[in-house]
N, C-alpha and C positions, 0 to 999 in steps of 0.2 A: 863229432870231429869238425873243426872249422876248416873249410877248404879254400874259401876266398873271402876277402873282406876289403871293401873299398871305403874305409873310414866311416862305417855305419855302426859297427859293434865295438865295444859294448853299447847297449841302448842307453842314450843319455837322457837327462832330465827334460831336455827340450822336446823329446818325443812323447808328448803328453797323452796322445790317443794312439793306441796300437790296435790295428785290425788283424785278428788271427783268423786266417781264411784257409779252408781246405778240409777234405774228408779225413785227414789224419790229425787234426788239431785236438780233438777231444775223443779219441778212439782208444779207450783204455785197453781193450783186448789186443789191439794191434801193437801196442807198446811191448808186448811179450815177444814178438817176433816168431819166426817159423821153427825155431828149435827150443821151444819152451815147455818141455815135458813136465817140469816141476813148477813152472811159474804159475802165479795166481793173479788174475786180473785185478782183484781188489787191492793188491800191493803195488800196482804200477801207478805211475804219475803221468798224466797226459801232458802234452806240450802246453796246452792252454792252462792247465792247473799249475804247471811249473812257472810259467810267465806271470800268472797272477800272484803266486807266492813270492817270486823274486822281485816283482815290481808293484808293490801294493799302492803306491801313490799315483800310478798311471791308470788311465781309463782304458780298459781292455775290452774290445767288442769282438764278437765271434759269429761266423756263419760257416757252414760246410761248403756252400757254393755248389758243389756237385757231389754225387755219390762216389764211393771208392772204386767201383768197378763198372757201373752201368753208364751207357751213353745218354745221360740225362743232364742237359745244361740249363734247366729251368731256374736254378739258383744263381746263375752268373750275374744277372742284373742286380740282385740284392748284394752280391759280393762286391761288385763295382761301386755301388752306392756307399758301402762301408769303407772301401778303399779310398774313395774320394774324400770322405769325412775324417780320415786318419792322417797322422803324421808319418806313420810307418806301417807297412804290411808285412806280416810273417805268413808266407804261403807254406802250408803244411801238406805236402804231396808225397806220393810214393805208391807202395804196394801193400795189399792186405797180407797178413802173415801167411795165409795158405797159398799165396801165389809164388813163393820161393821155398826152397828146401828140397828134401828128398822127394822124387817123383813129381815135381812141380815145375816143369819146364814151360817156358813161354817162348814162342817163335820170335817175338819182338819185345825185348825187355825195356819197355818205356812206361811212364806213368799211365795206367789204364783208364778206361772210361773217358769222360769228358774233361779230364784234368788239363789237357793241353789247351782246350778252349778257355777254361778258367784262367790259366796262366796268361794267355794272350790278352784277354780282356782286362785283367787286373793290371798287367804291365802297361797297357794303353792308358790307364788313368794317370800315369806319371807320378804316382805316389812312390817314394822309395820302397823297394821290396827286398826282403831277405827270404830265401827259400830254405825250408827245412825238409830234407828228404828222409823218409823212413823206409827202409827196405832191408832185405836179407841178402842182397847181391847188388852189384853195380847196375845202375839204370842208365839208359840212353836218354839224354835230355837235350841233345843238340847244342845250340848256342845259348841256352837258358842261363848258364853260369855267367856269361858275358853281359847279359841283359838285366841282371839283378845286382844289388849292391853287396850282397854277401850270400854265401852258400854254406849250410851246415848239413852234415850227413849224420843221421842217427841210425847207427847199426844196432838193431835189436838183438838182445841175447838173453838167455835164461837168467843170467845173474842180475839183469836189470830189474827184475820184478819178483824174484823168488823170496824176498823178505830178508 
């Protein structure tokens, strides 16, 4: 679902190099979401795969930057280097499937781990950014939506990947 767009989407031909950054960019299993009893990971399409398929003439580069849940920011420097070399950044953030759903409450429903450090560092590169949130519930992202050029929310569901 497109939530905000400040004249950046759809991705134009002038955006030749796209950096797809974040722990949910190429996370096939997480695309199933928290309610995926019948879903099969091999039938899901990751954000990275979808962009490569939709934009075959673009140079699409990728790094996780940080892990999905651990406070490990060792990949932030590499992510910033990719961001600086790109015309557009797609930040793929959110929660792992197991973090929401039945019996999966979190006291603070924000992007876990070092994702906030990743966001702050990548936005500081001043490369235009689109955030793609994947989650099974609303997440607290503060003023992030105002600091990126577009926000897309990917609500995972069983129908997305059940074939």
